[in-house]
C-alpha angles and dihedrals in degrees: 000000000000091000091052092052091050091048091050093049090048092049092049090049090049092053090053090058094065118082116249125222114215096202125071113247109248140132115252123214090249091050088053093048091049090052094047092050094044119110091222114106094214093053092046090051090051089051093051092046092051093050091046090050091055090050093046093049090049091051091049096052089048091051089054091057093253111138110221116221090230104041123189136171114210107195111255098235095047115121117240089233090061091049090052090052089054094047094047091045088054095046091051090055095043106053091164087083093057101100098037132084110290100226097072090045089054091050090052091048093051092045087052094056101026111033115170112255117221093340094300117157132224112283090243091059099051113109115231 
């Protein structure tokens, strides 16, 4: 029991040695827009990956039968580069999203440009 208490105290002391960050780690819409508009390949790839991740997650929750609150239907044959252009165009026109988490702003941008018509699903989600 004594060894457990000593271990616990040492672990707590070790945790106090690491700096704490008060803000949650997330990407804001302005951060994303800055990356997307950057001339740096690595930052543009991060932008593309983030947007693709939002779309992939959206498709996953739809495939599980969960109805997303903000539902969009990106055409199955649309290139990611074109989707990124739509998202960045939307974010430039909607600065109220700048300080907030990027993923909901992306969903709203995609809903703006690609709303689902009559409950149809993305081509990639249709069962054959």
